GUDO-45124 format. One line per field, with one value per residue: residue in one letter; x, y, z of N, C-alpha, C, O in turn. Coordinates in steps of 0.2 Angstrom, whole numbers, plus 5000, padded with zeros to 4 digits. Layout:
REM GUDO-45124
type	c(A/...)
n_c1	c(X/...)
n_c2	c(Y/...)
n_c3	c(Z/...)
ca_c1	c(X/...)
ca_c2	c(Y/...)
ca_c3	c(Z/...)
c_c1	c(X/...)
c_c2	c(Y/...)
c_c3	c(Z/...)
o_c1	c(X/...)
o_c2	c(Y/...)
o_c3	c(Z/...)
This chain:
REM GUDO-45124
type	c(M/G/D/F/L/I/V/L/G/L/A/A/L/P/A/A/G/N/F/F/G/G/A/L/A/E/V/F/R/V/S/E/R/T/L/S/L/A/L/H/L/A/A/G/I/V/L/A/V/V/G/I/E/L/M/P/E/A/L/E/A/S/L/P/W/V/P/L/L/A/F/V/A/G/G/V/I/F/I/G/L/D/R/A/V/G/Y/V/Q/A/R/M/G/G/G/E/K/Q/S/G/A/L/A/I/F/G/G/V/S/M/D/L/F/S/D/G/V/M/I/G/T/G/T/V/V/N/P/A/L/G/L/L/L/A/M/G/Q/V/P/A/D/V/P/E/G/F/A/A/V/A/T/L/R/N/A/G/I/S/R/K/R/R/I/L/M/A/A/G/F/A/V/P/I/L/L/G/A/A/L/G/F/L/A/L/R/E/A/P/E/I/I/T/L/S/V/L/A/L/T/G/G/A/L/T/A/V/V/V/E/E/M/I/G/E/A/H/E/G/E/T/S/Q/L/G/P/I/F/L/T/A/G/F/A/L/F/A/A/I/S/V/Y/F/G/E)
n_c1	c(5705/5697/5702/5699/5685/5683/5688/5679/5668/5671/5671/5658/5652/5654/5647/5634/5632/5631/5619/5610/5610/5604/5592/5586/5584/5574/5564/5562/5555/5563/5569/5574/5583/5588/5593/5604/5612/5615/5622/5633/5639/5643/5651/5662/5666/5671/5681/5690/5693/5701/5711/5716/5718/5719/5729/5740/5745/5747/5757/5768/5775/5789/5792/5784/5778/5772/5759/5754/5751/5742/5732/5728/5723/5712/5703/5701/5694/5683/5677/5674/5665/5655/5651/5646/5636/5627/5625/5618/5607/5601/5597/5588/5579/5580/5582/5593/5595/5593/5604/5614/5612/5614/5628/5633/5629/5638/5650/5649/5650/5663/5670/5666/5672/5686/5686/5684/5696/5706/5702/5704/5718/5723/5720/5728/5740/5738/5726/5719/5721/5713/5700/5699/5699/5687/5677/5679/5675/5661/5652/5655/5650/5636/5630/5634/5627/5614/5614/5616/5605/5594/5596/5594/5581/5576/5578/5568/5568/5562/5555/5558/5569/5578/5580/5585/5597/5603/5605/5614/5626/5634/5641/5653/5661/5664/5670/5681/5687/5690/5699/5709/5714/5716/5722/5730/5739/5749/5754/5766/5771/5770/5760/5748/5748/5746/5733/5725/5728/5722/5709/5707/5708/5697/5687/5688/5685/5672/5666/5668/5662/5650/5643/5644/5639/5626/5621/5619/5608/5595/5585/5595/5606/5614/5622/5629/5643/5648/5644/5651/5664/5663/5660/5672/5680/5674/5678/5691/5693/5688/5699/5710/5707/5702/5710/5726)
n_c2	c(5911/5917/5930/5934/5934/5945/5955/5955/5959/5972/5978/5977/5988/6001/5997/5996/6009/6015/6008/6013/6027/6025/6020/6032/6039/6033/6035/6049/6062/6066/6080/6087/6097/6093/6081/6085/6092/6081/6073/6081/6082/6069/6067/6075/6068/6056/6061/6065/6053/6048/6057/6059/6047/6036/6039/6046/6035/6025/6031/6029/6019/6009/6010/6022/6025/6014/6012/6025/6022/6012/6020/6027/6016/6014/6023/6018/6006/6012/6017/6005/6000/6009/6008/5994/5995/6004/5996/5985/5991/5996/5984/5980/5990/6001/6019/6033/6040/6030/6023/6031/6032/6019/6018/6027/6019/6009/6016/6020/6007/6003/6012/6008/5995/5999/6005/5993/5986/5994/5993/5979/5978/5987/5981/5970/5976/5982/5978/5988/5999/5995/5995/6009/6014/6008/6013/6027/6027/6026/6038/6045/6036/6037/6048/6045/6033/6038/6047/6038/6029/6038/6043/6032/6031/6042/6040/6031/6018/6003/6001/5989/5984/5994/5993/5980/5983/5993/5985/5976/5984/5979/5969/5973/5979/5969/5960/5967/5969/5956/5953/5962/5957/5943/5940/5952/5954/5945/5948/5956/5973/5982/5978/5978/5992/5996/5991/6000/6012/6009/6008/6021/6029/6024/6029/6043/6045/6041/6051/6063/6061/6056/6058/6072/6076/6071/6077/6090/6088/6091/6102/6114/6120/6134/6131/6120/6119/6122/6111/6101/6104/6104/6090/6085/6091/6085/6071/6073/6078/6066/6058/6064/6065/6052/6043/6036)
n_c3	c(5082/5091/5091/5078/5078/5086/5078/5068/5076/5080/5067/5065/5071/5065/5053/5059/5062/5049/5044/5053/5049/5037/5041/5046/5035/5030/5039/5040/5030/5015/5007/4991/4994/5007/5004/4995/5004/5012/5004/5001/5013/5016/5005/5008/5020/5014/5006/5015/5022/5011/5010/5022/5029/5020/5009/5014/5022/5013/5005/5013/5008/5003/4990/4983/4971/4967/4975/4970/4957/4959/4964/4953/4946/4953/4949/4936/4940/4945/4933/4927/4936/4935/4922/4922/4931/4923/4912/4918/4923/4911/4905/4914/4913/4920/4924/4921/4933/4943/4940/4944/4957/4961/4958/4968/4979/4977/4978/4992/4997/4994/5002/5015/5014/5014/5026/5034/5030/5036/5050/5052/5049/5058/5070/5070/5072/5085/5096/5103/5095/5084/5090/5092/5079/5074/5083/5079/5066/5067/5069/5057/5048/5049/5042/5029/5027/5028/5017/5006/5006/5005/4993/4985/4988/4982/4969/4966/4969/4976/4993/5000/4993/4996/5010/5011/5004/5012/5023/5017/5017/5027/5023/5014/5024/5033/5025/5021/5034/5037/5027/5029/5042/5040/5028/5023/5033/5032/5020/5009/5013/5003/4995/5004/5006/4993/4990/4999/4992/4980/4983/4988/4976/4969/4977/4977/4963/4963/4972/4965/4952/4955/4968/4970/4958/4959/4970/4964/4956/4958/4968/4976/4990/4996/5007/5004/5000/5013/5021/5014/5017/5031/5033/5029/5039/5050/5050/5050/5063/5070/5067/5072/5086/5090/5083/5080)
ca_c1	c(5698/5694/5704/5696/5678/5684/5689/5672/5663/5673/5669/5650/5650/5652/5641/5628/5631/5629/5612/5606/5609/5599/5585/5584/5582/5567/5559/5560/5554/5570/5568/5580/5588/5591/5598/5610/5616/5618/5628/5639/5642/5646/5657/5667/5669/5675/5687/5694/5695/5706/5716/5719/5719/5722/5734/5746/5747/5750/5763/5774/5778/5796/5791/5778/5775/5767/5753/5751/5749/5736/5727/5725/5719/5706/5699/5699/5689/5676/5674/5671/5659/5650/5648/5643/5629/5623/5623/5613/5601/5598/5594/5582/5574/5581/5585/5600/5594/5594/5611/5618/5610/5618/5635/5634/5629/5644/5655/5649/5652/5670/5672/5666/5677/5692/5686/5686/5703/5709/5701/5707/5725/5725/5719/5734/5746/5736/5719/5716/5720/5707/5694/5699/5697/5680/5673/5680/5671/5654/5649/5657/5646/5629/5628/5635/5621/5608/5614/5615/5598/5590/5597/5590/5573/5574/5578/5562/5570/5557/5557/5561/5576/5582/5581/5590/5604/5606/5608/5620/5632/5638/5645/5659/5665/5666/5675/5687/5690/5693/5705/5715/5716/5719/5727/5735/5744/5754/5756/5771/5768/5768/5753/5743/5747/5743/5726/5723/5728/5717/5702/5706/5707/5690/5682/5689/5681/5665/5664/5668/5658/5643/5640/5643/5634/5619/5620/5617/5603/5588/5585/5602/5607/5620/5626/5632/5650/5649/5643/5656/5670/5661/5661/5680/5682/5671/5682/5698/5692/5688/5705/5714/5705/5701/5714/5732)
ca_c2	c(5911/5922/5937/5935/5936/5952/5960/5956/5963/5979/5980/5978/5994/6006/5995/5997/6016/6016/6006/6018/6032/6023/6020/6039/6041/6029/6037/6056/6064/6069/6084/6087/6101/6089/6076/6088/6093/6075/6071/6086/6080/6062/6068/6078/6063/6051/6064/6065/6046/6047/6062/6059/6040/6031/6040/6046/6028/6022/6034/6027/6013/6010/6012/6026/6025/6008/6015/6030/6019/6009/6025/6028/6010/6014/6027/6013/6002/6016/6017/5998/5999/6014/6005/5988/5997/6006/5990/5981/5995/5996/5977/5979/5995/6007/6025/6036/6042/6024/6021/6036/6030/6012/6020/6030/6014/6005/6020/6019/6000/6003/6016/6003/5990/6002/6005/5986/5984/5998/5990/5973/5978/5990/5976/5966/5980/5983/5978/5995/6003/5993/5998/6016/6015/6006/6018/6033/6027/6026/6045/6046/6032/6038/6052/6041/6028/6042/6050/6033/6027/6044/6044/6026/6032/6048/6037/6027/6011/6001/6001/5983/5984/5999/5990/5975/5986/5996/5979/5974/5988/5976/5964/5975/5981/5963/5957/5971/5967/5949/5953/5965/5953/5936/5940/5957/5954/5940/5950/5962/5979/5986/5975/5981/5999/5997/5990/6006/6017/6007/6010/6028/6031/6023/6033/6049/6046/6041/6057/6069/6060/6053/6061/6079/6077/6069/6083/6096/6086/6094/6109/6114/6125/6138/6128/6114/6119/6122/6104/6098/6106/6101/6083/6084/6092/6080/6065/6075/6078/6059/6055/6067/6063/6045/6039/6033)
ca_c3	c(5080/5095/5089/5072/5080/5089/5073/5065/5080/5079/5060/5065/5074/5059/5049/5062/5061/5042/5044/5057/5045/5032/5044/5047/5028/5029/5044/5039/5023/5013/5002/4987/4997/5012/5001/4992/5009/5015/4999/5002/5020/5014/5000/5012/5024/5010/5004/5021/5022/5006/5010/5029/5032/5015/5005/5018/5024/5007/5003/5017/5005/5001/4982/4983/4964/4966/4977/4966/4951/4961/4965/4946/4944/4957/4944/4931/4943/4945/4926/4926/4940/4932/4915/4924/4934/4918/4908/4922/4923/4904/4904/4919/4912/4925/4921/4923/4940/4946/4938/4948/4964/4962/4958/4974/4983/4976/4981/4999/4999/4994/5008/5020/5013/5016/5034/5036/5030/5041/5056/5052/5049/5064/5076/5070/5075/5092/5097/5106/5089/5080/5093/5091/5072/5073/5086/5076/5060/5068/5068/5050/5043/5049/5036/5023/5026/5026/5010/5001/5006/5003/4985/4982/4989/4977/4962/4965/4971/4981/5000/5002/4990/5000/5016/5009/5002/5018/5027/5014/5018/5032/5019/5012/5029/5036/5021/5022/5040/5037/5022/5033/5047/5038/5022/5022/5038/5029/5013/5009/5015/4997/4993/5008/5005/4986/4991/5002/4987/4975/4986/4988/4969/4967/4981/4974/4957/4965/4975/4960/4947/4956/4974/4969/4953/4961/4974/4961/4951/4960/4972/4980/4995/4997/5012/5001/5001/5020/5023/5011/5021/5038/5033/5029/5046/5055/5050/5053/5071/5073/5066/5077/5093/5091/5079/5083)
c_c1	c(5695/5696/5700/5688/5678/5684/5682/5667/5665/5671/5661/5648/5649/5647/5634/5626/5628/5621/5608/5605/5604/5592/5582/5581/5575/5562/5557/5560/5560/5568/5574/5585/5592/5596/5604/5615/5619/5623/5634/5643/5646/5652/5663/5671/5673/5681/5692/5697/5701/5712/5720/5722/5723/5728/5741/5749/5751/5756/5769/5777/5785/5797/5785/5775/5771/5760/5750/5748/5742/5730/5724/5721/5713/5701/5696/5693/5682/5673/5671/5665/5653/5646/5644/5636/5625/5621/5617/5606/5597/5595/5588/5577/5575/5583/5591/5600/5596/5601/5616/5618/5614/5625/5637/5634/5636/5650/5655/5651/5660/5673/5672/5671/5684/5692/5687/5693/5707/5708/5704/5715/5727/5724/5725/5740/5744/5729/5716/5716/5714/5701/5693/5696/5690/5676/5673/5676/5664/5650/5650/5652/5639/5627/5629/5629/5615/5608/5613/5608/5593/5590/5594/5583/5571/5574/5572/5563/5565/5560/5561/5568/5580/5584/5586/5597/5607/5609/5614/5626/5636/5643/5652/5664/5668/5671/5681/5691/5693/5699/5711/5718/5719/5724/5732/5741/5750/5757/5762/5768/5766/5761/5748/5742/5744/5735/5722/5722/5723/5710/5701/5705/5700/5685/5683/5685/5674/5662/5663/5663/5651/5640/5639/5639/5627/5617/5617/5611/5597/5589/5591/5601/5614/5625/5630/5640/5652/5649/5648/5663/5669/5662/5668/5682/5680/5676/5689/5698/5692/5695/5710/5713/5704/5705/5720/5735)
c_c2	c(5917/5929/5939/5937/5943/5957/5961/5960/5970/5982/5981/5985/6000/6004/5996/6005/6018/6014/6011/6024/6031/6023/6027/6041/6038/6033/6045/6057/6068/6073/6084/6092/6097/6084/6079/6089/6087/6072/6075/6083/6073/6063/6070/6073/6058/6054/6064/6058/6045/6051/6061/6052/6036/6033/6042/6040/6025/6025/6033/6021/6014/6012/6016/6026/6019/6010/6020/6027/6015/6014/6027/6022/6011/6018/6022/6008/6006/6016/6010/5997/6003/6011/5998/5990/6000/6001/5986/5985/5996/5990/5977/5985/6001/6013/6027/6038/6036/6022/6025/6034/6023/6013/6023/6024/6010/6009/6019/6012/6000/6007/6012/5998/5993/6003/5998/5984/5988/5995/5983/5973/5982/5986/5971/5969/5980/5983/5984/5999/6001/5995/6005/6018/6013/6011/6025/6033/6028/6033/6047/6042/6033/6043/6049/6036/6032/6044/6044/6030/6032/6045/6038/6028/6037/6045/6032/6019/6009/6000/5995/5982/5989/5996/5985/5978/5989/5990/5976/5978/5984/5971/5967/5977/5975/5960/5961/5970/5960/5949/5956/5961/5946/5936/5945/5957/5949/5943/5955/5968/5983/5984/5978/5988/6001/5996/5996/6011/6016/6010/6018/6031/6030/6027/6040/6050/6046/6048/6063/6067/6058/6057/6068/6080/6076/6075/6089/6094/6090/6101/6108/6119/6128/6135/6122/6114/6119/6115/6100/6098/6103/6094/6081/6085/6087/6074/6067/6075/6071/6056/6057/6065/6056/6040/6037/6038)
c_c3	c(5085/5093/5082/5073/5083/5084/5069/5069/5080/5072/5060/5067/5069/5054/5052/5062/5054/5042/5048/5053/5039/5034/5045/5040/5027/5033/5042/5031/5021/5007/4997/4990/5002/5009/4998/4998/5012/5010/5000/5008/5019/5010/5004/5017/5020/5008/5009/5023/5018/5008/5017/5031/5026/5012/5009/5021/5018/5004/5007/5014/5003/4993/4982/4976/4963/4969/4973/4960/4953/4962/4958/4944/4947/4952/4938/4934/4943/4938/4925/4930/4937/4926/4917/4926/4928/4913/4911/4922/4916/4903/4908/4918/4916/4921/4923/4930/4944/4946/4943/4955/4966/4962/4965/4980/4983/4979/4989/5001/4999/5000/5014/5020/5015/5023/5037/5036/5035/5048/5057/5053/5056/5070/5076/5073/5083/5092/5099/5100/5085/5083/5092/5084/5071/5076/5082/5069/5061/5066/5061/5046/5043/5043/5030/5021/5024/5019/5005/5000/5004/4995/4982/4982/4983/4970/4961/4966/4977/4988/5002/4999/4994/5006/5016/5008/5008/5022/5024/5014/5024/5029/5017/5018/5033/5032/5021/5028/5040/5032/5026/5038/5045/5033/5022/5027/5036/5023/5014/5010/5008/4994/4997/5007/4998/4986/4994/4996/4982/4977/4986/4981/4967/4971/4979/4968/4959/4968/4970/4955/4949/4962/4973/4963/4955/4966/4971/4955/4952/4963/4976/4986/4994/5002/5010/5002/5009/5023/5020/5016/5029/5038/5033/5037/5051/5055/5052/5060/5073/5072/5071/5084/5095/5087/5083/5088)
o_c1	c(5691/5691/5699/5686/5673/5681/5680/5663/5660/5668/5659/5643/5644/5643/5630/5621/5624/5617/5602/5599/5600/5588/5576/5576/5571/5556/5551/5563/5562/5566/5580/5591/5598/5601/5609/5621/5625/5628/5639/5649/5652/5657/5669/5677/5679/5686/5698/5703/5706/5718/5726/5727/5728/5733/5746/5755/5756/5761/5775/5782/5787/5802/5780/5769/5766/5755/5744/5743/5737/5725/5718/5716/5708/5695/5691/5689/5677/5667/5665/5660/5647/5640/5639/5631/5619/5615/5612/5601/5591/5589/5583/5572/5570/5586/5595/5605/5599/5604/5620/5623/5617/5629/5642/5638/5638/5655/5661/5655/5663/5678/5676/5673/5688/5697/5691/5696/5712/5713/5707/5718/5732/5728/5727/5743/5749/5725/5710/5711/5711/5696/5688/5692/5686/5671/5668/5674/5660/5646/5646/5650/5635/5622/5625/5626/5611/5603/5609/5605/5588/5586/5590/5579/5566/5571/5572/5559/5564/5566/5565/5572/5586/5590/5591/5602/5613/5614/5619/5632/5642/5648/5657/5670/5673/5675/5687/5697/5699/5704/5716/5724/5725/5729/5738/5746/5755/5762/5763/5762/5761/5758/5743/5737/5741/5732/5717/5717/5720/5706/5696/5701/5697/5680/5677/5681/5670/5657/5658/5659/5646/5635/5634/5634/5623/5611/5614/5610/5593/5594/5592/5596/5619/5631/5633/5642/5657/5653/5651/5666/5674/5664/5670/5686/5684/5678/5692/5703/5696/5697/5714/5718/5704/5705/5720/5740)
o_c2	c(5921/5934/5945/5942/5947/5962/5966/5964/5974/5987/5985/5987/6003/6008/5998/6007/6022/6017/6012/6027/6035/6024/6028/6045/6041/6033/6046/6054/6072/6071/6082/6090/6098/6083/6076/6088/6087/6070/6072/6083/6073/6059/6068/6073/6056/6051/6064/6058/6042/6048/6063/6051/6033/6029/6040/6039/6022/6021/6035/6019/6020/6015/6013/6027/6020/6009/6020/6029/6015/6012/6027/6023/6008/6017/6023/6007/6003/6015/6010/5994/6001/6011/5997/5987/5998/6001/5984/5982/5996/5990/5973/5985/6005/6012/6024/6037/6036/6019/6022/6034/6023/6010/6021/6024/6007/6006/6019/6011/5997/6005/6011/5995/5989/6002/5998/5981/5985/5995/5982/5970/5980/5986/5969/5966/5979/5987/5986/6003/6006/5997/6007/6022/6017/6013/6029/6039/6030/6033/6051/6045/6031/6041/6050/6036/6030/6044/6045/6030/6031/6046/6039/6026/6037/6048/6029/6015/6012/5999/5995/5980/5987/5997/5984/5975/5989/5991/5974/5975/5986/5970/5964/5975/5974/5957/5957/5969/5959/5946/5954/5961/5945/5933/5944/5960/5950/5940/5958/5969/5986/5988/5981/5991/6006/5999/5998/6015/6020/6012/6020/6036/6035/6030/6043/6055/6049/6050/6066/6072/6059/6060/6071/6085/6080/6076/6093/6098/6092/6104/6103/6123/6125/6137/6119/6109/6116/6112/6095/6093/6101/6091/6077/6081/6086/6071/6063/6073/6069/6053/6053/6063/6054/6034/6036/6037)
o_c3	c(5082/5093/5081/5070/5082/5084/5067/5067/5080/5072/5056/5066/5069/5052/5049/5061/5054/5038/5045/5053/5038/5031/5044/5040/5023/5031/5042/5027/5024/5001/5000/4989/5003/5012/4999/4997/5014/5013/4999/5008/5021/5011/5003/5017/5022/5008/5008/5024/5020/5008/5018/5034/5027/5012/5007/5021/5019/5002/5006/5017/5002/4991/4979/4976/4959/4965/4972/4957/4949/4961/4958/4941/4945/4952/4936/4930/4942/4938/4922/4927/4937/4925/4914/4925/4928/4911/4908/4921/4916/4900/4906/4921/4916/4916/4927/4933/4949/4950/4946/4959/4971/4966/4968/4984/4988/4982/4992/5007/5003/5002/5018/5025/5019/5027/5042/5041/5038/5052/5062/5057/5059/5075/5081/5077/5087/5089/5097/5099/5082/5080/5091/5083/5068/5073/5082/5067/5056/5062/5058/5040/5039/5040/5025/5016/5020/5016/5000/4995/5000/4992/4977/4978/4980/4966/4956/4964/4982/4989/5006/5003/4995/5008/5020/5010/5008/5025/5027/5013/5024/5031/5019/5018/5035/5034/5021/5028/5043/5034/5026/5040/5048/5033/5021/5026/5039/5020/5019/5008/5009/4991/4995/5006/4997/4983/4992/4996/4979/4973/4984/4981/4964/4968/4978/4967/4955/4966/4969/4953/4945/4961/4974/4964/4953/4966/4974/4951/4947/4962/4980/4986/4993/5002/5014/5005/5011/5027/5023/5017/5032/5043/5036/5039/5056/5061/5055/5063/5078/5077/5073/5088/5101/5088/5090/5091)
């Protein structure tokens, strides 16, 4: 039980970083250009999570085609998520902008879930590794939280709902950590790696279809591509210097 509480405590660190980023979006006025840059930065980070952490690990499976199929299935999950959000928003009278914002919220939640799975499984291997993974995720999750809450704010979602949703980001990472520690440590390796690949596929679809699209909805900046690559480089540096 003590080890499980340690895992949850480690997962709470990046959750706090994400909430802090969301709080910054509430405190400071966010222009369309700033939001676009934040979304580019967050998109680069998510792509790095997929390309540097999730898929290389997943392709270590004895049957690599299974995680690859799971990666494609992640795209199917994104379609289901996108349609479900659109259906709910249509019933509630929300517009297309709110649908896109909620889809981004779902994508960030999936990213946090994958962070939790990595922290949980890493702690099973070595508690020190779990700590490094948790600490390494904190600076990467701050801009994600900022971009998500700023997008919700730009979509006209009420401040009370935005704060509740920002606090709700703690749920997927804690669930992921619990799953990684309790369930996946007893599961066959192919299942664990396929879950990582499934998450990677969904995240890739969210970045391409929602984050980048939302980043170009309003006023943009020529610095967008630089922020995109800087986000990738930021997470790469975290992975290299604070990872395994």
